[in-house]
FIKOLZA-1660 file (N, C-alpha, C; in steps of 0.1 Angstrom, whole numbers, plus 5000, padded with zeros to 4 digits):
% residues 254
   i   px   py   pz ch aa at
   1 8487 6472 8420  A  X  N
   1 8501 6476 8420  A  X CA
   1 8507 6476 8433  A  X  C
   2 8500 6482 8443  A  X  N
   2 8505 6483 8457  A  X CA
   2 8507 6470 8463  A  X  C
   3 8497 6461 8460  A  X  N
   3 8499 6447 8466  A  X CA
   3 8511 6440 8460  A  X  C
   4 8513 6442 8447  A  X  N
   4 8525 6436 8440  A  X CA
   4 8538 6441 8447  A  X  C
   5 8539 6454 8450  A  X  N
   5 8551 6460 8457  A  X CA
   5 8553 6453 8470  A  X  C
   6 8542 6451 8478  A  X  N
   6 8543 6445 8491  A  X CA
   6 8548 6431 8490  A  X  C
   7 8543 6423 8480  A  X  N
   7 8548 6410 8479  A  X CA
   7 8562 6409 8475  A  X  C
   8 8566 6419 8466  A  X  N
   8 8580 6419 8462  A  X CA
   8 8590 6422 8474  A  X  C
   9 8585 6429 8484  A  X  N
   9 8593 6433 8495  A  X CA
   9 8594 6421 8505  A  X  C
  10 8585 6411 8504  A  X  N
  10 8585 6400 8514  A  X CA
  10 8597 6391 8512  A  X  C
  11 8603 6387 8523  A  X  N
  11 8614 6377 8521  A  X CA
  11 8608 6363 8519  A  X  C
  12 8617 6353 8517  A  X  N
  12 8612 6340 8514  A  X CA
  12 8603 6334 8525  A  X  C
  13 8607 6336 8538  A  X  N
  13 8599 6331 8549  A  X CA
  13 8585 6337 8549  A  X  C
  14 8585 6350 8547  A  X  N
  14 8572 6357 8548  A  X CA
  14 8563 6353 8537  A  X  C
  15 8568 6350 8525  A  X  N
  15 8560 6345 8514  A  X CA
  15 8555 6332 8517  A  X  C
  16 8563 6323 8523  A  X  N
  16 8559 6309 8526  A  X CA
  16 8548 6310 8537  A  X  C
  17 8549 6319 8547  A  X  N
  17 8539 6320 8557  A  X CA
  17 8526 6325 8552  A  X  C
  18 8527 6335 8542  A  X  N
  18 8515 6340 8536  A  X CA
  18 8508 6330 8528  A  X  C
  19 8515 6322 8521  A  X  N
  19 8509 6311 8513  A  X CA
  19 8503 6301 8522  A  X  C
  20 8509 6298 8533  A  X  N
  20 8504 6288 8543  A  X CA
  20 8491 6293 8549  A  X  C
  21 8491 6306 8553  A  X  N
  21 8479 6312 8559  A  X CA
  21 8467 6311 8549  A  X  C
  22 8470 6313 8536  A  X  N
  22 8460 6313 8526  A  X CA
  22 8454 6298 8525  A  X  C
  23 8463 6288 8526  A  X  N
  23 8459 6274 8526  A  X CA
  23 8450 6271 8538  A  X  C
  24 8455 6276 8550  A  X  N
  24 8448 6273 8562  A  X CA
  24 8434 6279 8562  A  X  C
  25 8433 6291 8556  A  X  N
  25 8419 6297 8555  A  X CA
  25 8410 6289 8547  A  X  C
  26 8415 6281 8538  A  X  N
  26 8406 6272 8530  A  X CA
  26 8402 6259 8537  A  X  C
  27 8409 6256 8548  A  X  N
  27 8406 6244 8556  A  X CA
  27 8394 6246 8564  A  X  C
  28 8387 6235 8568  A  X  N
  28 8375 6237 8577  A  X CA
  28 8380 6234 8591  A  X  C
  29 8393 6234 8594  A  X  N
  29 8398 6232 8607  A  X CA
  29 8410 6242 8609  A  X  C
  30 8412 6247 8621  A  X  N
  30 8422 6256 8625  A  X CA
  30 8435 6248 8628  A  X  C
  31 8446 6252 8622  A  X  N
  31 8459 6246 8625  A  X CA
  31 8468 6255 8633  A  X  C
  32 8472 6250 8644  A  X  N
  32 8481 6258 8653  A  X CA
  32 8494 6250 8654  A  X  C
  33 8505 6256 8650  A  X  N
  33 8518 6249 8649  A  X CA
  33 8524 6248 8663  A  X  C
  34 8531 6236 8666  A  X  N
  34 8538 6234 8678  A  X CA
  34 8550 6243 8678  A  X  C
  35 8555 6246 8690  A  X  N
  35 8566 6256 8692  A  X CA
  35 8579 6251 8684  A  X  C
  36 8581 6238 8683  A  X  N
  36 8593 6233 8676  A  X CA
  36 8593 6237 8661  A  X  C
  37 8581 6239 8656  A  X  N
  37 8580 6243 8642  A  X CA
  37 8586 6257 8639  A  X  C
  38 8584 6266 8649  A  X  N
  38 8587 6280 8647  A  X CA
  38 8599 6285 8655  A  X  C
  39 8604 6277 8665  A  X  N
  39 8614 6282 8674  A  X CA
  39 8627 6285 8666  A  X  C
  40 8632 6297 8668  A  X  N
  40 8644 6302 8660  A  X CA
  40 8639 6312 8650  A  X  C
  41 8628 6310 8644  A  X  N
  41 8622 6320 8635  A  X CA
  41 8614 6330 8644  A  X  C
  42 8611 6326 8656  A  X  N
  42 8605 6335 8666  A  X CA
  42 8610 6331 8679  A  X  C
  43 8608 6340 8689  A  X  N
  43 8612 6337 8703  A  X CA
  43 8602 6327 8709  A  X  C
  44 8606 6315 8712  A  X  N
  44 8597 6305 8717  A  X CA
  44 8590 6308 8730  A  X  C
  45 8596 6318 8737  A  X  N
  45 8590 6322 8750  A  X CA
  45 8578 6331 8748  A  X  C
  46 8576 6336 8736  A  X  N
  46 8565 6345 8733  A  X CA
  46 8553 6336 8729  A  X  C
  47 8541 6341 8732  A  X  N
  47 8529 6333 8728  A  X CA
  47 8528 6332 8713  A  X  C
  48 8523 6320 8708  A  X  N
  48 8521 6319 8694  A  X CA
  48 8509 6327 8689  A  X  C
  49 8510 6333 8678  A  X  N
  49 8499 6341 8672  A  X CA
  49 8488 6331 8668  A  X  C
  50 8476 6333 8674  A  X  N
  50 8465 6325 8671  A  X CA
  50 8457 6330 8659  A  X  C
  51 8452 6321 8651  A  X  N
  51 8444 6326 8640  A  X CA
  51 8431 6332 8645  A  X  C
  52 8424 6341 8638  A  X  N
  52 8412 6347 8643  A  X CA
  52 8401 6336 8645  A  X  C
  53 8393 6338 8655  A  X  N
  53 8382 6329 8659  A  X CA
  53 8371 6331 8649  A  X  C
  54 8370 6321 8640  A  X  N
  54 8359 6322 8630  A  X CA
  54 8349 6311 8632  A  X  C
  55 8349 6305 8644  A  X  N
  55 8340 6294 8646  A  X CA
  55 8344 6280 8642  A  X  C
  56 8356 6280 8635  A  X  N
  56 8361 6267 8631  A  X CA
  56 8366 6258 8642  A  X  C
  57 8365 6245 8641  A  X  N
  57 8371 6237 8651  A  X CA
  57 8386 6234 8648  A  X  C
  58 8393 6230 8658  A  X  N
  58 8407 6228 8656  A  X CA
  58 8411 6214 8651  A  X  C
  59 8422 6214 8644  A  X  N
  59 8426 6201 8638  A  X CA
  59 8430 6191 8648  A  X  C
  60 8423 6179 8648  A  X  N
  60 8425 6169 8657  A  X CA
  60 8426 6155 8651  A  X  C
  61 8431 6155 8639  A  X  N
  61 8433 6142 8632  A  X CA
  61 8439 6144 8619  A  X  C
  62 8434 6137 8609  A  X  N
  62 8440 6138 8595  A  X CA
  62 8440 6152 8589  A  X  C
  63 8451 6156 8584  A  X  N
  63 8452 6169 8577  A  X CA
  63 8449 6167 8563  A  X  C
  64 8439 6173 8557  A  X  N
  64 8435 6170 8543  A  X CA
  64 8445 6174 8533  A  X  C
  65 8455 6182 8537  A  X  N
  65 8466 6186 8528  A  X CA
  65 8476 6175 8526  A  X  C
  66 8475 6164 8534  A  X  N
  66 8484 6152 8533  A  X CA
  66 8477 6140 8528  A  X  C
  67 8484 6131 8522  A  X  N
  67 8478 6118 8518  A  X CA
  67 8473 6111 8530  A  X  C
  68 8462 6104 8530  A  X  N
  68 8457 6097 8542  A  X CA
  68 8465 6084 8544  A  X  C
  69 8468 6081 8556  A  X  N
  69 8475 6069 8559  A  X CA
  69 8465 6057 8560  A  X  C
  70 8469 6045 8558  A  X  N
  70 8460 6034 8559  A  X CA
  70 8457 6032 8574  A  X  C
  71 8447 6023 8577  A  X  N
  71 8442 6021 8590  A  X CA
  71 8453 6014 8599  A  X  C
  72 8461 6006 8593  A  X  N
  72 8472 5999 8600  A  X CA
  72 8485 6001 8592  A  X  C
  73 8491 6013 8594  A  X  N
  73 8502 6016 8585  A  X CA
  73 8515 6008 8589  A  X  C
  74 8523 6006 8578  A  X  N
  74 8535 5999 8579  A  X CA
  74 8547 6009 8578  A  X  C
  75 8559 6004 8580  A  X  N
  75 8570 6013 8578  A  X CA
  75 8571 6017 8563  A  X  C
  76 8567 6008 8554  A  X  N
  76 8568 6012 8540  A  X CA
  76 8557 6023 8537  A  X  C
  77 8546 6022 8544  A  X  N
  77 8536 6033 8542  A  X CA
  77 8542 6047 8546  A  X  C
  78 8549 6047 8557  A  X  N
  78 8556 6059 8561  A  X CA
  78 8566 6064 8551  A  X  C
  79 8573 6055 8545  A  X  N
  79 8583 6058 8535  A  X CA
  79 8575 6065 8523  A  X  C
  80 8564 6059 8519  A  X  N
  80 8557 6064 8508  A  X CA
  80 8548 6076 8510  A  X  C
  81 8543 6078 8522  A  X  N
  81 8533 6088 8524  A  X CA
  81 8537 6099 8534  A  X  C
  82 8548 6097 8541  A  X  N
  82 8551 6108 8551  A  X CA
  82 8566 6112 8550  A  X  C
  83 8575 6103 8547  A  X  N
  83 8589 6107 8547  A  X CA
  83 8592 6116 8535  A  X  C
  84 8602 6125 8537  A  X  N
  84 8606 6134 8526  A  X CA
  84 8615 6125 8516  A  X  C
  85 8622 6131 8507  A  X  N
  85 8630 6124 8497  A  X CA
  85 8638 6113 8504  A  X  C
  86 8638 6101 8500  A  X  N
  86 8644 6090 8506  A  X CA
  86 8654 6082 8497  A  X  C
  87 8658 6088 8486  A  X  N
  87 8667 6082 8477  A  X CA
  87 8681 6079 8484  A  X  C
  88 8685 6089 8493  A  X  N
  88 8697 6087 8500  A  X CA
  88 8697 6074 8509  A  X  C
  89 8686 6072 8516  A  X  N
  89 8685 6061 8524  A  X CA
  89 8685 6048 8516  A  X  C
  90 8678 6048 8505  A  X  N
  90 8678 6035 8497  A  X CA
  90 8691 6033 8490  A  X  C
  91 8697 6044 8485  A  X  N
  91 8711 6042 8479  A  X CA
  91 8720 6037 8490  A  X  C
  92 8719 6042 8502  A  X  N
  92 8728 6037 8512  A  X CA
  92 8726 6022 8515  A  X  C
  93 8713 6018 8516  A  X  N
  93 8710 6004 8518  A  X CA
  93 8715 5995 8506  A  X  C
  94 8713 6000 8494  A  X  N
  94 8718 5992 8482  A  X CA
  94 8733 5991 8482  A  X  C
  95 8740 6002 8486  A  X  N
  95 8754 6002 8486  A  X CA
  95 8759 5992 8497  A  X  C
  96 8753 5991 8508  A  X  N
  96 8756 5982 8519  A  X CA
  96 8755 5967 8513  A  X  C
  97 8744 5965 8506  A  X  N
  97 8742 5951 8500  A  X CA
  97 8754 5948 8491  A  X  C
  98 8757 5958 8482  A  X  N
  98 8768 5955 8472  A  X CA
  98 8781 5953 8479  A  X  C
  99 8783 5959 8491  A  X  N
  99 8795 5958 8498  A  X CA
  99 8795 5945 8507  A  X  C
 100 8785 5937 8506  A  X  N
 100 8785 5924 8513  A  X CA
 100 8781 5925 8528  A  X  C
 101 8774 5936 8532  A  X  N
 101 8770 5937 8546  A  X CA
 101 8758 5928 8549  A  X  C
 102 8757 5925 8561  A  X  N
 102 8745 5916 8565  A  X CA
 102 8732 5923 8564  A  X  C
 103 8721 5916 8564  A  X  N
 103 8708 5922 8562  A  X CA
 103 8705 5932 8574  A  X  C
 104 8710 5929 8586  A  X  N
 104 8708 5938 8597  A  X CA
 104 8714 5952 8594  A  X  C
 105 8726 5952 8588  A  X  N
 105 8733 5964 8585  A  X CA
 105 8726 5971 8573  A  X  C
 106 8721 5963 8563  A  X  N
 106 8713 5969 8552  A  X CA
 106 8701 5976 8558  A  X  C
 107 8694 5970 8567  A  X  N
 107 8682 5976 8573  A  X CA
 107 8686 5989 8581  A  X  C
 108 8697 5988 8588  A  X  N
 108 8702 6000 8595  A  X CA
 108 8705 6011 8586  A  X  C
 109 8711 6008 8575  A  X  N
 109 8713 6019 8565  A  X CA
 109 8700 6025 8559  A  X  C
 110 8691 6016 8557  A  X  N
 110 8678 6020 8552  A  X CA
 110 8670 6030 8561  A  X  C
 111 8672 6028 8574  A  X  N
 111 8665 6035 8584  A  X CA
 111 8673 6046 8591  A  X  C
 112 8686 6047 8589  A  X  N
 112 8694 6055 8597  A  X CA
 112 8691 6070 8598  A  X  C
 113 8684 6075 8587  A  X  N
 113 8681 6090 8587  A  X CA
 113 8666 6092 8586  A  X  C
 114 8658 6083 8591  A  X  N
 114 8643 6085 8590  A  X CA
 114 8638 6097 8598  A  X  C
 115 8646 6100 8609  A  X  N
 115 8642 6112 8617  A  X CA
 115 8643 6124 8608  A  X  C
 116 8654 6125 8600  A  X  N
 116 8656 6136 8592  A  X CA
 116 8646 6137 8581  A  X  C
 117 8642 6126 8575  A  X  N
 117 8632 6127 8564  A  X CA
 117 8618 6128 8569  A  X  C
 118 8615 6124 8582  A  X  N
 118 8601 6125 8586  A  X CA
 118 8598 6131 8599  A  X  C
 119 8608 6135 8607  A  X  N
 119 8605 6139 8621  A  X CA
 119 8613 6152 8624  A  X  C
 120 8626 6151 8626  A  X  N
 120 8634 6163 8630  A  X CA
 120 8649 6161 8626  A  X  C
 121 8656 6171 8623  A  X  N
 121 8670 6170 8618  A  X CA
 121 8680 6169 8630  A  X  C
 122 8678 6178 8640  A  X  N
 122 8688 6178 8651  A  X CA
 122 8689 6165 8658  A  X  C
 123 8701 6160 8661  A  X  N
 123 8703 6147 8668  A  X CA
 123 8695 6136 8661  A  X  C
 124 8695 6136 8648  A  X  N
 124 8686 6127 8640  A  X CA
 124 8690 6112 8643  A  X  C
 125 8703 6109 8646  A  X  N
 125 8706 6095 8648  A  X CA
 125 8700 6090 8661  A  X  C
 126 8699 6098 8671  A  X  N
 126 8693 6094 8683  A  X CA
 126 8677 6092 8681  A  X  C
 127 8671 6102 8674  A  X  N
 127 8657 6101 8672  A  X CA
 127 8654 6089 8663  A  X  C
 128 8662 6087 8652  A  X  N
 128 8659 6075 8643  A  X CA
 128 8660 6062 8651  A  X  C
 129 8670 6061 8660  A  X  N
 129 8671 6049 8668  A  X CA
 129 8659 6047 8677  A  X  C
 130 8655 6058 8683  A  X  N
 130 8643 6057 8692  A  X CA
 130 8631 6053 8685  A  X  C
 131 8629 6058 8673  A  X  N
 131 8617 6055 8665  A  X CA
 131 8616 6040 8662  A  X  C
 132 8628 6033 8659  A  X  N
 132 8627 6020 8654  A  X CA
 132 8631 6009 8665  A  X  C
 133 8636 6014 8677  A  X  N
 133 8641 6005 8687  A  X CA
 133 8631 5994 8691  A  X  C
 134 8618 5996 8692  A  X  N
 134 8609 5985 8696  A  X CA
 134 8607 5975 8685  A  X  C
 135 8612 5977 8673  A  X  N
 135 8608 5969 8661  A  X CA
 135 8620 5962 8655  A  X  C
 136 8632 5965 8659  A  X  N
 136 8643 5959 8653  A  X CA
 136 8653 5952 8663  A  X  C
 137 8662 5945 8658  A  X  N
 137 8672 5939 8666  A  X CA
 137 8680 5950 8673  A  X  C
 138 8684 5948 8686  A  X  N
 138 8691 5958 8693  A  X CA
 138 8704 5963 8686  A  X  C
 139 8710 5955 8679  A  X  N
 139 8722 5959 8672  A  X CA
 139 8719 5969 8661  A  X  C
 140 8707 5968 8655  A  X  N
 140 8703 5978 8645  A  X CA
 140 8701 5991 8651  A  X  C
 141 8693 5992 8661  A  X  N
 141 8690 6005 8667  A  X CA
 141 8703 6011 8674  A  X  C
 142 8711 6003 8679  A  X  N
 142 8724 6008 8685  A  X CA
 142 8732 6014 8674  A  X  C
 143 8734 6007 8663  A  X  N
 143 8742 6012 8652  A  X CA
 143 8736 6025 8647  A  X  C
 144 8723 6026 8646  A  X  N
 144 8717 6039 8641  A  X CA
 144 8720 6050 8651  A  X  C
 145 8718 6047 8664  A  X  N
 145 8720 6058 8674  A  X CA
 145 8734 6063 8673  A  X  C
 146 8744 6055 8673  A  X  N
 146 8758 6059 8674  A  X CA
 146 8764 6064 8661  A  X  C
 147 8758 6062 8650  A  X  N
 147 8763 6068 8637  A  X CA
 147 8762 6083 8639  A  X  C
 148 8754 6088 8647  A  X  N
 148 8753 6102 8650  A  X CA
 148 8766 6108 8654  A  X  C
 149 8773 6101 8663  A  X  N
 149 8786 6105 8667  A  X CA
 149 8798 6101 8658  A  X  C
 150 8797 6089 8654  A  X  N
 150 8809 6083 8646  A  X CA
 150 8811 6091 8633  A  X  C
 151 8801 6096 8627  A  X  N
 151 8803 6103 8614  A  X CA
 151 8812 6115 8615  A  X  C
 152 8814 6120 8627  A  X  N
 152 8823 6132 8628  A  X CA
 152 8838 6128 8631  A  X  C
 153 8840 6115 8631  A  X  N
 153 8854 6111 8634  A  X CA
 153 8859 6100 8624  A  X  C
 154 8870 6102 8618  A  X  N
 154 8875 6093 8607  A  X CA
 154 8879 6080 8613  A  X  C
 155 8879 6070 8604  A  X  N
 155 8885 6057 8607  A  X CA
 155 8891 6052 8594  A  X  C
 156 8904 6054 8593  A  X  N
 156 8911 6051 8580  A  X CA
 156 8912 6036 8578  A  X  C
 157 8910 6028 8588  A  X  N
 157 8910 6013 8587  A  X CA
 157 8899 6008 8578  A  X  C
 158 8888 6016 8577  A  X  N
 158 8877 6012 8568  A  X CA
 158 8875 6022 8557  A  X  C
 159 8885 6031 8555  A  X  N
 159 8884 6041 8545  A  X CA
 159 8875 6052 8547  A  X  C
 160 8872 6055 8560  A  X  N
 160 8862 6066 8563  A  X CA
 160 8870 6078 8567  A  X  C
 161 8870 6089 8559  A  X  N
 161 8876 6102 8563  A  X CA
 161 8866 6112 8568  A  X  C
 162 8870 6122 8574  A  X  N
 162 8861 6132 8578  A  X CA
 162 8855 6138 8566  A  X  C
 163 8841 6139 8565  A  X  N
 163 8835 6143 8552  A  X CA
 163 8838 6158 8548  A  X  C
 164 8843 6159 8536  A  X  N
 164 8846 6173 8531  A  X CA
 164 8833 6182 8531  A  X  C
 165 8822 6175 8530  A  X  N
 165 8809 6183 8530  A  X CA
 165 8807 6189 8543  A  X  C
 166 8812 6183 8554  A  X  N
 166 8810 6189 8567  A  X CA
 166 8818 6202 8569  A  X  C
 167 8830 6202 8562  A  X  N
 167 8838 6214 8563  A  X CA
 167 8831 6225 8556  A  X  C
 168 8824 6222 8544  A  X  N
 168 8817 6232 8537  A  X CA
 168 8804 6237 8545  A  X  C
 169 8798 6227 8551  A  X  N
 169 8785 6230 8558  A  X CA
 169 8787 6237 8572  A  X  C
 170 8798 6233 8579  A  X  N
 170 8799 6237 8593  A  X CA
 170 8812 6246 8595  A  X  C
 171 8821 6246 8586  A  X  N
 171 8833 6253 8587  A  X CA
 171 8845 6245 8592  A  X  C
 172 8857 6249 8589  A  X  N
 172 8869 6242 8593  A  X CA
 172 8871 6241 8608  A  X  C
 173 8866 6251 8615  A  X  N
 173 8868 6252 8629  A  X CA
 173 8857 6245 8638  A  X  C
 174 8848 6238 8631  A  X  N
 174 8837 6232 8639  A  X CA
 174 8842 6220 8647  A  X  C
 175 8838 6220 8660  A  X  N
 175 8842 6209 8669  A  X CA
 175 8829 6203 8675  A  X  C
 176 8827 6190 8673  A  X  N
 176 8815 6184 8679  A  X CA
 176 8813 6187 8693  A  X  C
 177 8801 6188 8698  A  X  N
 177 8797 6190 8712  A  X CA
 177 8803 6179 8721  A  X  C
 178 8805 6182 8733  A  X  N
 178 8811 6172 8743  A  X CA
 178 8803 6159 8743  A  X  C
 179 8789 6160 8742  A  X  N
 179 8782 6147 8743  A  X CA
 179 8784 6139 8731  A  X  C
 180 8787 6145 8719  A  X  N
 180 8791 6137 8707  A  X CA
 180 8804 6131 8709  A  X  C
 181 8814 6138 8715  A  X  N
 181 8827 6133 8717  A  X CA
 181 8826 6121 8727  A  X  C
 182 8818 6123 8738  A  X  N
 182 8816 6112 8748  A  X CA
 182 8811 6100 8741  A  X  C
 183 8800 6101 8733  A  X  N
 183 8794 6090 8727  A  X CA
 183 8803 6083 8717  A  X  C
 184 8812 6091 8710  A  X  N
 184 8822 6085 8701  A  X CA
 184 8831 6076 8709  A  X  C
 185 8836 6081 8720  A  X  N
 185 8846 6073 8728  A  X CA
 185 8839 6060 8733  A  X  C
 186 8826 6061 8737  A  X  N
 186 8819 6050 8742  A  X CA
 186 8817 6040 8730  A  X  C
 187 8813 6045 8719  A  X  N
 187 8810 6036 8708  A  X CA
 187 8823 6029 8702  A  X  C
 188 8834 6037 8703  A  X  N
 188 8847 6032 8697  A  X CA
 188 8851 6019 8704  A  X  C
 189 8847 6016 8716  A  X  N
 189 8851 6004 8723  A  X CA
 189 8840 5994 8725  A  X  C
 190 8829 5996 8718  A  X  N
 190 8818 5987 8719  A  X CA
 190 8818 5976 8709  A  X  C
 191 8812 5965 8713  A  X  N
 191 8812 5953 8704  A  X CA
 191 8805 5955 8691  A  X  C
 192 8796 5965 8690  A  X  N
 192 8789 5968 8678  A  X CA
 192 8795 5980 8671  A  X  C
 193 8806 5984 8675  A  X  N
 193 8812 5996 8668  A  X CA
 193 8812 5995 8653  A  X  C
 194 8817 5984 8648  A  X  N
 194 8818 5983 8633  A  X CA
 194 8804 5983 8626  A  X  C
 195 8794 5978 8633  A  X  N
 195 8780 5979 8627  A  X CA
 195 8776 5993 8625  A  X  C
 196 8779 6002 8635  A  X  N
 196 8776 6016 8633  A  X CA
 196 8785 6023 8623  A  X  C
 197 8798 6019 8624  A  X  N
 197 8807 6025 8614  A  X CA
 197 8804 6022 8600  A  X  C
 198 8798 6010 8598  A  X  N
 198 8794 6006 8584  A  X CA
 198 8783 6015 8579  A  X  C
 199 8774 6020 8588  A  X  N
 199 8764 6030 8584  A  X CA
 199 8771 6042 8578  A  X  C
 200 8781 6047 8585  A  X  N
 200 8789 6059 8580  A  X CA
 200 8795 6056 8567  A  X  C
 201 8801 6044 8566  A  X  N
 201 8808 6041 8553  A  X CA
 201 8799 6041 8541  A  X  C
 202 8787 6035 8543  A  X  N
 202 8777 6034 8533  A  X CA
 202 8768 6046 8532  A  X  C
 203 8770 6055 8541  A  X  N
 203 8762 6068 8541  A  X CA
 203 8769 6078 8532  A  X  C
 204 8782 6079 8533  A  X  N
 204 8790 6090 8527  A  X CA
 204 8789 6090 8512  A  X  C
 205 8787 6079 8505  A  X  N
 205 8788 6078 8491  A  X CA
 205 8774 6075 8484  A  X  C
 206 8763 6078 8492  A  X  N
 206 8750 6075 8487  A  X CA
 206 8742 6087 8484  A  X  C
 207 8748 6096 8476  A  X  N
 207 8741 6108 8472  A  X CA
 207 8742 6111 8457  A  X  C
 208 8740 6100 8449  A  X  N
 208 8741 6101 8435  A  X CA
 208 8728 6105 8429  A  X  C
 209 8727 6117 8423  A  X  N
 209 8715 6122 8417  A  X CA
 209 8711 6114 8404  A  X  C
 210 8720 6106 8399  A  X  N
 210 8717 6099 8387  A  X CA
 210 8713 6084 8390  A  X  C
 211 8712 6080 8402  A  X  N
 211 8708 6067 8406  A  X CA
 211 8694 6067 8412  A  X  C
 212 8686 6058 8408  A  X  N
 212 8672 6056 8413  A  X CA
 212 8670 6042 8419  A  X  C
 213 8667 6042 8431  A  X  N
 213 8665 6029 8439  A  X CA
 213 8650 6029 8443  A  X  C
 214 8644 6017 8442  A  X  N
 214 8630 6015 8446  A  X CA
 214 8629 6009 8459  A  X  C
 215 8620 6013 8468  A  X  N
 215 8618 6008 8481  A  X CA
 215 8616 5993 8481  A  X  C
 216 8609 5988 8470  A  X  N
 216 8605 5974 8469  A  X CA
 216 8617 5965 8469  A  X  C
 217 8629 5970 8466  A  X  N
 217 8641 5962 8466  A  X CA
 217 8644 5956 8480  A  X  C
 218 8638 5963 8490  A  X  N
 218 8641 5959 8504  A  X CA
 218 8629 5953 8511  A  X  C
 219 8619 5949 8504  A  X  N
 219 8607 5943 8510  A  X CA
 219 8610 5931 8518  A  X  C
 220 8618 5922 8513  A  X  N
 220 8622 5910 8520  A  X CA
 220 8630 5913 8533  A  X  C
 221 8639 5922 8532  A  X  N
 221 8648 5926 8543  A  X CA
 221 8639 5932 8554  A  X  C
 222 8630 5941 8550  A  X  N
 222 8621 5947 8560  A  X CA
 222 8612 5936 8566  A  X  C
 223 8607 5927 8558  A  X  N
 223 8598 5916 8563  A  X CA
 223 8605 5907 8573  A  X  C
 224 8618 5905 8571  A  X  N
 224 8625 5896 8580  A  X CA
 224 8630 5902 8592  A  X  C
 225 8633 5915 8592  A  X  N
 225 8640 5922 8603  A  X CA
 225 8633 5934 8609  A  X  C
 226 8621 5937 8604  A  X  N
 226 8613 5948 8611  A  X CA
 226 8600 5942 8616  A  X  C
 227 8599 5943 8629  A  X  N
 227 8587 5937 8636  A  X CA
 227 8575 5946 8634  A  X  C
 228 8567 5944 8624  A  X  N
 228 8556 5952 8621  A  X CA
 228 8545 5949 8631  A  X  C
 229 8540 5959 8639  A  X  N
 229 8529 5956 8649  A  X CA
 229 8516 5954 8642  A  X  C
 230 8508 5944 8647  A  X  N
 230 8496 5940 8641  A  X CA
 230 8486 5952 8641  A  X  C
 231 8487 5961 8651  A  X  N
 231 8477 5972 8652  A  X CA
 231 8480 5983 8642  A  X  C
 232 8492 5983 8636  A  X  N
 232 8497 5993 8627  A  X CA
 232 8507 6002 8635  A  X  C
 233 8517 6007 8627  A  X  N
 233 8528 6014 8633  A  X CA
 233 8523 6028 8638  A  X  C
 234 8522 6029 8651  A  X  N
 234 8517 6041 8657  A  X CA
 234 8505 6038 8666  A  X  C
 235 8499 6027 8664  A  X  N
 235 8487 6023 8672  A  X CA
 235 8490 6012 8682  A  X  C
 236 8502 6007 8682  A  X  N
 236 8506 5997 8692  A  X CA
 236 8510 6005 8705  A  X  C
 237 8514 5998 8715  A  X  N
 237 8517 6004 8728  A  X CA
 237 8532 6005 8730  A  X  C
 238 8540 6006 8720  A  X  N
 238 8555 6007 8721  A  X CA
 238 8559 6021 8727  A  X  C
 239 8571 6022 8732  A  X  N
 239 8575 6035 8737  A  X CA
 239 8577 6046 8727  A  X  C
 240 8577 6042 8714  A  X  N
 240 8579 6052 8703  A  X CA
 240 8566 6053 8695  A  X  C
 241 8555 6047 8698  A  X  N
 241 8543 6047 8690  A  X CA
 241 8538 6061 8688  A  X  C
 242 8540 6070 8698  A  X  N
 242 8535 6084 8697  A  X CA
 242 8543 6092 8687  A  X  C
 243 8556 6088 8685  A  X  N
 243 8564 6095 8675  A  X CA
 243 8559 6092 8661  A  X  C
 244 8555 6080 8659  A  X  N
 244 8550 6076 8646  A  X CA
 244 8536 6083 8643  A  X  C
 245 8528 6084 8654  A  X  N
 245 8515 6091 8653  A  X CA
 245 8517 6106 8650  A  X  C
 246 8528 6112 8655  A  X  N
 246 8531 6126 8653  A  X CA
 246 8534 6128 8638  A  X  C
 247 8541 6118 8632  A  X  N
 247 8543 6119 8617  A  X CA
 247 8531 6117 8609  A  X  C
 248 8522 6109 8615  A  X  N
 248 8509 6106 8608  A  X CA
 248 8500 6118 8608  A  X  C
 249 8499 6125 8620  A  X  N
 249 8491 6136 8622  A  X CA
 249 8499 6148 8627  A  X  C
 250 8508 6154 8619  A  X  N
 250 8517 6164 8623  A  X CA
 250 8511 6177 8628  A  X  C
 251 8498 6180 8624  A  X  N
 251 8492 6193 8628  A  X CA
 251 8481 6191 8638  A  X  C
 252 8481 6179 8645  A  X  N
 252 8471 6177 8655  A  X CA
 252 8473 6186 8666  A  X  C
 253 8462 6192 8671  A  X  N
 253 8463 6203 8681  A  X CA
 253 8468 6198 8695  A  X  C
 254 8463 6187 8700  A  X  N
 254 8467 6181 8713  A  X CA
 254 8469 6166 8711  A  X  C
% end
């Protein structure tokens, strides 16, 4: 009974942490989270609480709580085995197709939020662009990068208004940070402005809970426009390979 009262008094975060600790105790490896996982929920300047030393070794590879990645993973493997819900991305790509966009823009729509689904939310446009930059046409990565800023500014010439959802999420008085305003001004006068703006246009209306899109619809587009490394995505020597490995082994100690 006492244990039940203790659990009842736990908040959602505490219950999640308790369940996670229980799962970790069942592993034959010790998992220590990076600071970015917990910053905000705790003061990142303080030392992380270490699990008790039970003689276990620390996690340095595949986490058995996750599906194992193939030896030479492709971007489609990451979609299937590491990314969170991706219907929004695929709906966006399909909408771009229906609107007559080029295959490069379709691919940009498919990839524009992969940082959110697999890596980190903050500044996700910049992170998504950096993830794919070595593997796609420069226009594609540029468009993904600058949709981060453009989405906060309307362009009535293409029917893009400031999203009502942002008012609900951030408040009517939200003003984008100066670096976002700077990048908007830069992108507004760039030759690829419309490529990035088309991501915003096909992004805003791609949240239909009643629509189901399959990744295989874009196999040919990916094959033609995403340069899959022979070694596998994460094992090549590109500037972003380590980011893909982080998604592959998110609990690796070092």
